[in-house]
N, CA, C, O and the ligand as a Tripos MOL2 file, in Angstrom:
@<TRIPOS>MOLECULE
protein
  265   263    67     0     0
PROTEIN
NO_CHARGES

@<TRIPOS>ATOM
      1 N          22.4820   -0.4190  -14.4980 N.3       1 MET1
      2 CA         21.0890   -0.1510  -13.8510 C.3       1 MET1
      3 C          20.8200    1.3680  -14.0860 C.2       1 MET1
      4 O          21.6140    2.3060  -14.1510 O.2       1 MET1
      5 N          19.3700    1.3270  -14.2020 N.am      2 ARG2
      6 CA         18.7960    2.5810  -14.3850 C.3       2 ARG2
      7 C          18.3800    3.0630  -13.0110 C.2       2 ARG2
      8 O          18.3560    2.2930  -12.0510 O.2       2 ARG2
      9 N          18.0180    4.4790  -12.9140 N.am      3 PHE3
     10 CA         17.3260    5.0350  -11.5170 C.3       3 PHE3
     11 C          15.8790    4.4490  -11.4930 C.2       3 PHE3
     12 O          15.1520    4.2610  -12.4690 O.2       3 PHE3
     13 N          15.5900    4.1810  -10.0920 N.am      4 GLU4
     14 CA         14.0420    4.0210  -10.0510 C.3       4 GLU4
     15 C          13.2470    4.9120  -10.2640 C.2       4 GLU4
     16 O          13.4110    6.0500   -9.8240 O.2       4 GLU4
     17 N          12.2840    4.5680  -10.9490 N.am      5 GLY5
     18 CA         11.1350    5.4350  -11.0780 C.3       5 GLY5
     19 C          11.0860    6.1030  -12.4850 C.2       5 GLY5
     20 O          10.0950    6.6780  -12.9360 O.2       5 GLY5
     21 N          12.2620    5.9570  -13.1110 N.am      6 SER6
     22 CA         12.4790    6.5040  -14.4810 C.3       6 SER6
     23 C          12.1360    5.3560  -15.7570 C.2       6 SER6
     24 O          13.0010    4.5660  -16.1350 O.2       6 SER6
     25 N          10.8160    5.3920  -16.3200 N.am      7 PHE7
     26 CA         10.5110    4.5220  -17.2620 C.3       7 PHE7
     27 C          10.6350    5.0110  -18.6700 C.2       7 PHE7
     28 O          10.4500    4.2890  -19.6500 O.2       7 PHE7
     29 N          10.9170    6.1200  -18.7110 N.am      8 LEU8
     30 CA         11.1440    6.8320  -20.1910 C.3       8 LEU8
     31 C          11.7420    6.0050  -21.2590 C.2       8 LEU8
     32 O          11.3770    6.0310  -22.4340 O.2       8 LEU8
     33 N          12.8260    5.1580  -20.7000 N.am      9 ASP9
     34 CA         13.4870    4.5540  -21.6630 C.3       9 ASP9
     35 C          13.3850    2.9630  -21.5890 C.2       9 ASP9
     36 O          14.2520    2.2080  -22.0280 O.2       9 ASP9
     37 N          12.1260    2.5370  -20.9300 N.am     10 VAL10
     38 CA         12.0170    1.3860  -20.7520 C.3      10 VAL10
     39 C          11.4150    0.8590  -22.1480 C.2      10 VAL10
     40 O          10.3630    1.3400  -22.5680 O.2      10 VAL10
     41 N          12.1050   -0.1410  -22.8560 N.am     11 GLY11
     42 CA         11.5790   -0.6320  -24.1760 C.3      11 GLY11
     43 C          10.6170   -1.5350  -23.8940 C.2      11 GLY11
     44 O          10.4030   -1.9670  -22.7620 O.2      11 GLY11
     45 N           9.8870   -1.9120  -25.1010 N.am     12 PRO12
     46 CA          8.5190   -2.6710  -24.9570 C.3      12 PRO12
     47 C           8.8410   -3.9670  -24.6520 C.2      12 PRO12
     48 O           7.9150   -4.5660  -24.1040 O.2      12 PRO12
     49 N          10.2180   -4.8400  -24.8850 N.am     13 GLN13
     50 CA         10.5380   -5.8560  -24.6770 C.3      13 GLN13
     51 C          11.3300   -6.0310  -23.1750 C.2      13 GLN13
     52 O          11.7010   -7.1580  -22.8490 O.2      13 GLN13
     53 N          11.5220   -5.1130  -22.4660 N.am     14 ASP14
     54 CA         12.2870   -4.9580  -21.2170 C.3      14 ASP14
     55 C          11.5670   -5.6900  -20.0490 C.2      14 ASP14
     56 O          10.3920   -5.4810  -19.7480 O.2      14 ASP14
     57 N          12.2920   -6.4630  -19.4990 N.am     15 ARG15
     58 CA         11.9150   -7.3290  -18.3580 C.3      15 ARG15
     59 C          12.3330   -6.2290  -17.0930 C.2      15 ARG15
     60 O          13.3730   -5.5720  -17.1500 O.2      15 ARG15
     61 N          11.3940   -6.1340  -15.9800 N.am     16 LEU16
     62 CA         11.7640   -5.2820  -14.8380 C.3      16 LEU16
     63 C          11.7760   -6.1020  -13.5630 C.2      16 LEU16
     64 O          11.0800   -7.1150  -13.5030 O.2      16 LEU16
     65 N          12.5290   -5.7200  -12.5400 N.am     17 GLU17
     66 CA         12.4250   -6.7270  -11.4230 C.3      17 GLU17
     67 C          12.1720   -5.6690  -10.2380 C.2      17 GLU17
     68 O          12.5500   -4.5060  -10.0940 O.2      17 GLU17
     69 N          11.4010   -6.5080   -9.4600 N.am     18 CYS18
     70 CA         10.9300   -5.6570   -8.2420 C.3      18 CYS18
     71 C          12.0640   -5.4800   -7.3140 C.2      18 CYS18
     72 O          12.8160   -6.4320   -7.1100 O.2      18 CYS18
     73 N          12.2730   -4.2170   -6.6710 N.am     19 GLY19
     74 CA         13.3060   -3.9550   -6.0800 C.3      19 GLY19
     75 C          13.0790   -4.5800   -4.4500 C.2      19 GLY19
     76 O          14.0620   -4.7360   -3.7260 O.2      19 GLY19
     77 N          11.9610   -4.8450   -4.0670 N.am     20 ILE20
     78 CA         11.6370   -5.2170   -2.9660 C.3      20 ILE20
     79 C          11.8110   -7.0250   -2.7640 C.2      20 ILE20
     80 O          12.5360   -7.5130   -1.8970 O.2      20 ILE20
     81 N          11.0170   -7.8240   -3.7220 N.am     21 CYS21
     82 CA         11.0800   -9.1470   -3.6420 C.3      21 CYS21
     83 C          11.6140   -9.9260   -4.5280 C.2      21 CYS21
     84 O          11.6990  -11.1440   -4.3710 O.2      21 CYS21
     85 N          12.1690   -9.0860   -5.9010 N.am     22 TRP22
     86 CA         12.8670   -9.4430   -6.9470 C.3      22 TRP22
     87 C          12.0320  -10.5160   -7.6140 C.2      22 TRP22
     88 O          12.4380  -11.6130   -7.9960 O.2      22 TRP22
     89 N          10.5890   -9.9490   -7.7100 N.am     23 TRP23
     90 CA          9.7200  -10.6330   -8.7600 C.3      23 TRP23
     91 C           9.9020   -9.8270  -10.2170 C.2      23 TRP23
     92 O           9.9290   -8.6020  -10.3270 O.2      23 TRP23
     93 N          10.0170  -10.7660  -11.2770 N.am     24 VAL24
     94 CA         10.2670   -9.9660  -12.4470 C.3      24 VAL24
     95 C           9.0840   -9.9530  -13.4610 C.2      24 VAL24
     96 O           8.4620  -10.9000  -13.9410 O.2      24 VAL24
     97 N           8.9510   -8.6160  -13.6520 N.am     25 TYR25
     98 CA          7.5710   -8.6780  -14.8240 C.3      25 TYR25
     99 C           8.2160   -9.0010  -16.2060 C.2      25 TYR25
    100 O           9.1890   -8.3030  -16.4940 O.2      25 TYR25
    101 N           7.9100   -9.7530  -16.9210 N.am     26 ASP26
    102 CA          8.2790   -9.9240  -18.2460 C.3      26 ASP26
    103 C           6.9140   -9.7170  -19.0900 C.2      26 ASP26
    104 O           5.8150  -10.1290  -18.7190 O.2      26 ASP26
    105 N           7.1940   -8.9340  -20.4130 N.am     27 PRO27
    106 CA          6.1410   -8.3750  -21.1000 C.3      27 PRO27
    107 C           5.4900   -9.3870  -21.8680 C.2      27 PRO27
    108 O           4.3170   -9.2480  -22.2150 O.2      27 PRO27
    109 N           6.2860  -10.5730  -22.2100 N.am     28 ALA28
    110 CA          5.9440  -11.5000  -22.8650 C.3      28 ALA28
    111 C           4.9570  -12.3500  -22.2080 C.2      28 ALA28
    112 O           4.0650  -12.9070  -22.8480 O.2      28 ALA28
    113 N           5.0850  -12.4550  -21.0240 N.am     29 LEU29
    114 CA          4.1340  -13.1640  -20.1570 C.3      29 LEU29
    115 C           2.8000  -12.1210  -19.4350 C.2      29 LEU29
    116 O           1.7370  -12.5480  -18.9870 O.2      29 LEU29
    117 N           3.1480  -10.9930  -19.4830 N.am     30 GLY30
    118 CA          1.9130  -10.2560  -18.7920 C.3      30 GLY30
    119 C           1.8560  -10.4520  -17.1900 C.2      30 GLY30
    120 O           2.8280  -10.6070  -16.4500 O.2      30 GLY30
    121 N           0.8650  -10.4200  -16.9260 N.am     31 ASP31
    122 CA          0.5050  -10.6760  -15.2570 C.3      31 ASP31
    123 C          -0.6630  -10.9740  -15.2070 C.2      31 ASP31
    124 O          -1.6100  -10.1920  -15.1110 O.2      31 ASP31
    125 N          -0.7020  -12.4550  -15.2860 N.am     32 ASP32
    126 CA         -2.1040  -13.2810  -15.0080 C.3      32 ASP32
    127 C          -3.0520  -12.8630  -13.9790 C.2      32 ASP32
    128 O          -4.2560  -12.6720  -14.1500 O.2      32 ASP32
    129 N          -2.2710  -12.7190  -12.6990 N.am     33 SER33
    130 CA         -3.1880  -12.5160  -11.4770 C.3      33 SER33
    131 C          -3.6910  -10.9600  -11.3540 C.2      33 SER33
    132 O          -4.3810  -10.6110  -10.3950 O.2      33 SER33
    133 N          -3.2620   -9.9600  -12.4880 N.am     34 ARG34
    134 CA         -3.8680   -8.8630  -12.1220 C.3      34 ARG34
    135 C          -4.5030   -8.6310  -13.7130 C.2      34 ARG34
    136 O          -4.7590   -7.4830  -14.0760 O.2      34 ARG34
    137 N          -4.6980   -9.6030  -14.4780 N.am     35 GLY35
    138 CA         -5.2190   -9.2170  -15.7870 C.3      35 GLY35
    139 C          -4.6690   -8.7110  -16.7210 C.2      35 GLY35
    140 O          -5.3090   -8.2270  -17.6540 O.2      35 GLY35
    141 N          -3.1470   -8.7180  -16.6590 N.am     36 ILE36
    142 CA         -2.2640   -8.0160  -17.5760 C.3      36 ILE36
    143 C          -2.0980   -9.1020  -18.9500 C.2      36 ILE36
    144 O          -1.4840  -10.1630  -18.8370 O.2      36 ILE36
    145 N          -2.6340   -8.7350  -20.0250 N.am     37 ALA37
    146 CA         -2.5010   -9.6050  -21.0610 C.3      37 ALA37
    147 C          -0.9780   -9.6030  -21.6070 C.2      37 ALA37
    148 O          -0.3530   -8.5530  -21.7620 O.2      37 ALA37
    149 N          -0.3950  -10.9980  -21.9090 N.am     38 PRO38
    150 CA          0.8550  -11.1220  -22.3760 C.3      38 PRO38
    151 C           1.1230  -10.1880  -23.5620 C.2      38 PRO38
    152 O           0.2000   -9.9800  -24.3510 O.2      38 PRO38
    153 N           2.4040   -9.5660  -23.7600 N.am     39 GLY39
    154 CA          2.6450   -8.4600  -24.6660 C.3      39 GLY39
    155 C           2.3430   -7.0580  -24.2650 C.2      39 GLY39
    156 O           2.4380   -6.1510  -25.0920 O.2      39 GLY39
    157 N           2.0020   -6.8510  -23.0930 N.am     40 THR40
    158 CA          1.9400   -5.4980  -22.3660 C.3      40 THR40
    159 C           3.2430   -5.0220  -21.8470 C.2      40 THR40
    160 O           3.7170   -5.4270  -20.7860 O.2      40 THR40
    161 N           3.8230   -4.1310  -22.6390 N.am     41 PRO41
    162 CA          5.0150   -3.4340  -22.0560 C.3      41 PRO41
    163 C           4.8800   -2.7790  -20.6140 C.2      41 PRO41
    164 O           3.7700   -2.3770  -20.2640 O.2      41 PRO41
    165 N           5.8640   -2.6710  -19.8530 N.am     42 PHE42
    166 CA          5.8370   -2.2760  -18.4160 C.3      42 PHE42
    167 C           5.3950   -0.9520  -18.5860 C.2      42 PHE42
    168 O           4.4050   -0.6710  -17.9120 O.2      42 PHE42
    169 N           5.9150    0.0660  -19.3990 N.am     43 ALA43
    170 CA          5.1500    1.0510  -19.4340 C.3      43 ALA43
    171 C           3.6410    1.4950  -19.7620 C.2      43 ALA43
    172 O           3.1620    2.6250  -19.6740 O.2      43 ALA43
    173 N           3.0510    0.3580  -20.1460 N.am     44 SER44
    174 CA          1.7760    0.5260  -20.5310 C.3      44 SER44
    175 C           0.9910   -0.1130  -19.1730 C.2      44 SER44
    176 O          -0.2350   -0.0440  -19.2620 O.2      44 SER44
    177 N           1.4090   -0.6050  -18.1700 N.am     45 LEU45
    178 CA          0.6690   -1.0520  -17.2460 C.3      45 LEU45
    179 C           0.0600    0.1640  -16.4470 C.2      45 LEU45
    180 O           0.5090    1.3070  -16.3670 O.2      45 LEU45
    181 N          -1.2990   -0.4740  -15.7640 N.am     46 PRO46
    182 CA         -1.9760    0.6760  -15.2190 C.3      46 PRO46
    183 C          -1.2790    1.5340  -14.2890 C.2      46 PRO46
    184 O          -0.2700    0.9950  -13.8350 O.2      46 PRO46
    185 N          -1.4910    2.6460  -13.8850 N.am     47 GLU47
    186 CA         -0.7950    3.6000  -12.9720 C.3      47 GLU47
    187 C          -1.0750    2.7010  -11.7330 C.2      47 GLU47
    188 O          -0.0920    2.4020  -11.0550 O.2      47 GLU47
    189 N          -2.1770    2.2790  -11.3890 N.am     48 ASP48
    190 CA         -2.2260    1.7360  -10.0720 C.3      48 ASP48
    191 C          -1.7020    0.1240  -10.0360 C.2      48 ASP48
    192 O          -2.0130   -0.5770   -9.0730 O.2      48 ASP48
    193 N          -1.0710   -0.2970  -10.8970 N.am     49 TRP49
    194 CA         -0.5700   -1.5260  -11.1950 C.3      49 TRP49
    195 C           0.5210   -1.7370   -9.8520 C.2      49 TRP49
    196 O           1.1990   -0.7550   -9.5490 O.2      49 TRP49
    197 N           0.6460   -2.6810   -9.2600 N.am     50 CYS50
    198 CA          1.7130   -2.8280   -8.3240 C.3      50 CYS50
    199 C           2.1150   -4.5750   -8.3160 C.2      50 CYS50
    200 O           1.5170   -5.5340   -8.8050 O.2      50 CYS50
    201 N           3.2060   -4.4940   -7.6450 N.am     51 CYS51
    202 CA          4.1480   -6.0370   -7.7770 C.3      51 CYS51
    203 C           3.0470   -7.0860   -7.0320 C.2      51 CYS51
    204 O           2.6000   -6.9250   -5.8960 O.2      51 CYS51
    205 N           2.7820   -7.9850   -7.7740 N.am     52 PRO52
    206 CA          2.0330   -9.2550   -7.4780 C.3      52 PRO52
    207 C           2.6520  -10.1440   -6.2230 C.2      52 PRO52
    208 O           1.9820  -10.8760   -5.4940 O.2      52 PRO52
    209 N           4.0420   -9.9220   -6.1380 N.am     53 GLY53
    210 CA          4.7720  -10.4760   -5.2010 C.3      53 GLY53
    211 C           4.7230  -10.1050   -3.8050 C.2      53 GLY53
    212 O           4.7180  -10.9340   -2.8940 O.2      53 GLY53
    213 N           4.6790   -8.5520   -3.6070 N.am     54 CYS54
    214 CA          4.7910   -7.8530   -2.5250 C.3      54 CYS54
    215 C           4.1640   -6.6510   -2.4870 C.2      54 CYS54
    216 O           4.2790   -5.8950   -1.5220 O.2      54 CYS54
    217 N           3.3320   -6.3360   -3.7080 N.am     55 ASP55
    218 CA          2.2930   -5.0710   -3.4960 C.3      55 ASP55
    219 C           3.1610   -3.7840   -3.6800 C.2      55 ASP55
    220 O           2.6400   -2.6870   -3.4810 O.2      55 ASP55
    221 N           4.6000   -3.8970   -4.0920 N.am     56 ALA56
    222 CA          5.1580   -2.5460   -4.3110 C.3      56 ALA56
    223 C           4.6430   -1.9370   -5.4680 C.2      56 ALA56
    224 O           4.2100   -2.5850   -6.4210 O.2      56 ALA56
    225 N           4.6860   -0.4070   -5.3980 N.am     57 PRO57
    226 CA          4.4160    0.3770   -6.4040 C.3      57 PRO57
    227 C           5.3770    0.1200   -7.6620 C.2      57 PRO57
    228 O           6.4490   -0.4830   -7.6220 O.2      57 PRO57
    229 N           4.7930    0.6830   -8.7560 N.am     58 ARG58
    230 CA          5.6870    0.6760  -10.0770 C.3      58 ARG58
    231 C           6.9020    1.1420   -9.8560 C.2      58 ARG58
    232 O           7.8860    0.5270  -10.2690 O.2      58 ARG58
    233 N           7.0020    2.2630   -9.1920 N.am     59 HIS59
    234 CA          8.5480    2.9470   -9.2210 C.3      59 HIS59
    235 C           9.5410    2.0770   -8.4270 C.2      59 HIS59
    236 O          10.7270    2.4030   -8.4820 O.2      59 HIS59
    237 N           9.1630    0.9450   -7.6520 N.am     60 LYS60
    238 CA          9.9250    0.0960   -7.1660 C.3      60 LYS60
    239 C          10.9910   -0.7180   -8.2980 C.2      60 LYS60
    240 O          12.1320   -1.1340   -8.0990 O.2      60 LYS60
    241 N          10.3070   -0.7590   -9.3120 N.am     61 PHE61
    242 CA         10.7640   -1.8200  -10.3330 C.3      61 PHE61
    243 C          12.0600   -1.0680  -10.9030 C.2      61 PHE61
    244 O          12.2010    0.1490  -11.0190 O.2      61 PHE61
    245 N          12.9500   -2.0540  -11.2220 N.am     62 MET62
    246 CA         14.1260   -1.5580  -12.0360 C.3      62 MET62
    247 C          14.3740   -2.4570  -13.3550 C.2      62 MET62
    248 O          14.0090   -3.6330  -13.3640 O.2      62 MET62
    249 N          14.8990   -1.9670  -14.2760 N.am     63 VAL63
    250 CA         15.2040   -2.5830  -15.7120 C.3      63 VAL63
    251 C          16.2800   -3.5010  -15.4720 C.2      63 VAL63
    252 O          17.3510   -3.2160  -14.9360 O.2      63 VAL63
    253 N          15.8690   -4.7920  -15.9700 N.am     64 LEU64
    254 CA         17.0870   -5.8370  -15.7690 C.3      64 LEU64
    255 C          18.0870   -5.6620  -16.8780 C.2      64 LEU64
    256 O          17.6890   -5.3040  -17.9860 O.2      64 LEU64
    257 N          19.1540   -5.8540  -16.6850 N.am     65 GLY65
    258 CA         20.4170   -5.7800  -17.7220 C.3      65 GLY65
    259 C          20.1820   -6.9220  -18.7710 C.2      65 GLY65
    260 O          19.2660   -7.7290  -18.6200 O.2      65 GLY65
    261 N          20.9600   -6.9590  -19.7420 N.am     66 GLU66
    262 CA         20.9610   -7.9160  -20.6470 C.3      66 GLU66
    263 C          21.0590   -9.4980  -20.0900 C.2      66 GLU66
    264 O          21.0640  -10.4340  -20.8890 O.2      66 GLU66
    265 ZN          7.6360   -7.1580   -5.3070 Zn       67 ZN67
@<TRIPOS>BOND
     1     1     2 1
     2     2     3 1
     3     3     4 2
     4     3     5 am
     5     5     6 1
     6     6     7 1
     7     7     8 2
     8     7     9 am
     9     9    10 1
    10    10    11 1
    11    11    12 2
    12    11    13 am
    13    13    14 1
    14    14    15 1
    15    15    16 2
    16    15    17 am
    17    17    18 1
    18    18    19 1
    19    19    20 2
    20    19    21 am
    21    21    22 1
    22    22    23 1
    23    23    24 2
    24    23    25 am
    25    25    26 1
    26    26    27 1
    27    27    28 2
    28    27    29 am
    29    29    30 1
    30    30    31 1
    31    31    32 2
    32    31    33 am
    33    33    34 1
    34    34    35 1
    35    35    36 2
    36    35    37 am
    37    37    38 1
    38    38    39 1
    39    39    40 2
    40    39    41 am
    41    41    42 1
    42    42    43 1
    43    43    44 2
    44    43    45 am
    45    45    46 1
    46    46    47 1
    47    47    48 2
    48    47    49 am
    49    49    50 1
    50    50    51 1
    51    51    52 2
    52    51    53 am
    53    53    54 1
    54    54    55 1
    55    55    56 2
    56    55    57 am
    57    57    58 1
    58    58    59 1
    59    59    60 2
    60    59    61 am
    61    61    62 1
    62    62    63 1
    63    63    64 2
    64    63    65 am
    65    65    66 1
    66    66    67 1
    67    67    68 2
    68    67    69 am
    69    69    70 1
    70    70    71 1
    71    71    72 2
    72    71    73 am
    73    73    74 1
    74    74    75 1
    75    75    76 2
    76    75    77 am
    77    77    78 1
    78    78    79 1
    79    79    80 2
    80    79    81 am
    81    81    82 1
    82    82    83 1
    83    83    84 2
    84    83    85 am
    85    85    86 1
    86    86    87 1
    87    87    88 2
    88    87    89 am
    89    89    90 1
    90    90    91 1
    91    91    92 2
    92    91    93 am
    93    93    94 1
    94    94    95 1
    95    95    96 2
    96    95    97 am
    97    97    98 1
    98    98    99 1
    99    99   100 2
   100    99   101 am
   101   101   102 1
   102   102   103 1
   103   103   104 2
   104   103   105 am
   105   105   106 1
   106   106   107 1
   107   107   108 2
   108   107   109 am
   109   109   110 1
   110   110   111 1
   111   111   112 2
   112   111   113 am
   113   113   114 1
   114   114   115 1
   115   115   116 2
   116   115   117 am
   117   117   118 1
   118   118   119 1
   119   119   120 2
   120   119   121 am
   121   121   122 1
   122   122   123 1
   123   123   124 2
   124   123   125 am
   125   125   126 1
   126   126   127 1
   127   127   128 2
   128   127   129 am
   129   129   130 1
   130   130   131 1
   131   131   132 2
   132   131   133 am
   133   133   134 1
   134   134   135 1
   135   135   136 2
   136   135   137 am
   137   137   138 1
   138   138   139 1
   139   139   140 2
   140   139   141 am
   141   141   142 1
   142   142   143 1
   143   143   144 2
   144   143   145 am
   145   145   146 1
   146   146   147 1
   147   147   148 2
   148   147   149 am
   149   149   150 1
   150   150   151 1
   151   151   152 2
   152   151   153 am
   153   153   154 1
   154   154   155 1
   155   155   156 2
   156   155   157 am
   157   157   158 1
   158   158   159 1
   159   159   160 2
   160   159   161 am
   161   161   162 1
   162   162   163 1
   163   163   164 2
   164   163   165 am
   165   165   166 1
   166   166   167 1
   167   167   168 2
   168   167   169 am
   169   169   170 1
   170   170   171 1
   171   171   172 2
   172   171   173 am
   173   173   174 1
   174   174   175 1
   175   175   176 2
   176   175   177 am
   177   177   178 1
   178   178   179 1
   179   179   180 2
   180   179   181 am
   181   181   182 1
   182   182   183 1
   183   183   184 2
   184   183   185 am
   185   185   186 1
   186   186   187 1
   187   187   188 2
   188   187   189 am
   189   189   190 1
   190   190   191 1
   191   191   192 2
   192   191   193 am
   193   193   194 1
   194   194   195 1
   195   195   196 2
   196   195   197 am
   197   197   198 1
   198   198   199 1
   199   199   200 2
   200   199   201 am
   201   201   202 1
   202   202   203 1
   203   203   204 2
   204   203   205 am
   205   205   206 1
   206   206   207 1
   207   207   208 2
   208   207   209 am
   209   209   210 1
   210   210   211 1
   211   211   212 2
   212   211   213 am
   213   213   214 1
   214   214   215 1
   215   215   216 2
   216   215   217 am
   217   217   218 1
   218   218   219 1
   219   219   220 2
   220   219   221 am
   221   221   222 1
   222   222   223 1
   223   223   224 2
   224   223   225 am
   225   225   226 1
   226   226   227 1
   227   227   228 2
   228   227   229 am
   229   229   230 1
   230   230   231 1
   231   231   232 2
   232   231   233 am
   233   233   234 1
   234   234   235 1
   235   235   236 2
   236   235   237 am
   237   237   238 1
   238   238   239 1
   239   239   240 2
   240   239   241 am
   241   241   242 1
   242   242   243 1
   243   243   244 2
   244   243   245 am
   245   245   246 1
   246   246   247 1
   247   247   248 2
   248   247   249 am
   249   249   250 1
   250   250   251 1
   251   251   252 2
   252   251   253 am
   253   253   254 1
   254   254   255 1
   255   255   256 2
   256   255   257 am
   257   257   258 1
   258   258   259 1
   259   259   260 2
   260   259   261 am
   261   261   262 1
   262   262   263 1
   263   263   264 2
@<TRIPOS>SUBSTRUCTURE
     1 MET1         2 RESIDUE 1 A MET
     2 ARG2         6 RESIDUE 1 A ARG
     3 PHE3        10 RESIDUE 1 A PHE
     4 GLU4        14 RESIDUE 1 A GLU
     5 GLY5        18 RESIDUE 1 A GLY
     6 SER6        22 RESIDUE 1 A SER
     7 PHE7        26 RESIDUE 1 A PHE
     8 LEU8        30 RESIDUE 1 A LEU
     9 ASP9        34 RESIDUE 1 A ASP
    10 VAL10       38 RESIDUE 1 A VAL
    11 GLY11       42 RESIDUE 1 A GLY
    12 PRO12       46 RESIDUE 1 A PRO
    13 GLN13       50 RESIDUE 1 A GLN
    14 ASP14       54 RESIDUE 1 A ASP
    15 ARG15       58 RESIDUE 1 A ARG
    16 LEU16       62 RESIDUE 1 A LEU
    17 GLU17       66 RESIDUE 1 A GLU
    18 CYS18       70 RESIDUE 1 A CYS
    19 GLY19       74 RESIDUE 1 A GLY
    20 ILE20       78 RESIDUE 1 A ILE
    21 CYS21       82 RESIDUE 1 A CYS
    22 TRP22       86 RESIDUE 1 A TRP
    23 TRP23       90 RESIDUE 1 A TRP
    24 VAL24       94 RESIDUE 1 A VAL
    25 TYR25       98 RESIDUE 1 A TYR
    26 ASP26      102 RESIDUE 1 A ASP
    27 PRO27      106 RESIDUE 1 A PRO
    28 ALA28      110 RESIDUE 1 A ALA
    29 LEU29      114 RESIDUE 1 A LEU
    30 GLY30      118 RESIDUE 1 A GLY
    31 ASP31      122 RESIDUE 1 A ASP
    32 ASP32      126 RESIDUE 1 A ASP
    33 SER33      130 RESIDUE 1 A SER
    34 ARG34      134 RESIDUE 1 A ARG
    35 GLY35      138 RESIDUE 1 A GLY
    36 ILE36      142 RESIDUE 1 A ILE
    37 ALA37      146 RESIDUE 1 A ALA
    38 PRO38      150 RESIDUE 1 A PRO
    39 GLY39      154 RESIDUE 1 A GLY
    40 THR40      158 RESIDUE 1 A THR
    41 PRO41      162 RESIDUE 1 A PRO
    42 PHE42      166 RESIDUE 1 A PHE
    43 ALA43      170 RESIDUE 1 A ALA
    44 SER44      174 RESIDUE 1 A SER
    45 LEU45      178 RESIDUE 1 A LEU
    46 PRO46      182 RESIDUE 1 A PRO
    47 GLU47      186 RESIDUE 1 A GLU
    48 ASP48      190 RESIDUE 1 A ASP
    49 TRP49      194 RESIDUE 1 A TRP
    50 CYS50      198 RESIDUE 1 A CYS
    51 CYS51      202 RESIDUE 1 A CYS
    52 PRO52      206 RESIDUE 1 A PRO
    53 GLY53      210 RESIDUE 1 A GLY
    54 CYS54      214 RESIDUE 1 A CYS
    55 ASP55      218 RESIDUE 1 A ASP
    56 ALA56      222 RESIDUE 1 A ALA
    57 PRO57      226 RESIDUE 1 A PRO
    58 ARG58      230 RESIDUE 1 A ARG
    59 HIS59      234 RESIDUE 1 A HIS
    60 LYS60      238 RESIDUE 1 A LYS
    61 PHE61      242 RESIDUE 1 A PHE
    62 MET62      246 RESIDUE 1 A MET
    63 VAL63      250 RESIDUE 1 A VAL
    64 LEU64      254 RESIDUE 1 A LEU
    65 GLY65      258 RESIDUE 1 A GLY
    66 GLU66      262 RESIDUE 1 A GLU
    67 ZN67       265 GROUP 0 **** ****
């Protein structure tokens, strides 16, 4: 488990899970509801992107383990 808010070492394939509602961002899928194209790494999401499940800000997300 990595620290919340640290995305420096988030890989382009890494999935991240919302710390509030457990919604998972999968780069392979993107985020349809907010116009994020499939293949978009978490680190490349817009600054104002937030969780589709609960509107939590990006820094509430944590990298999922293997
Ligand atoms: Zn959430």
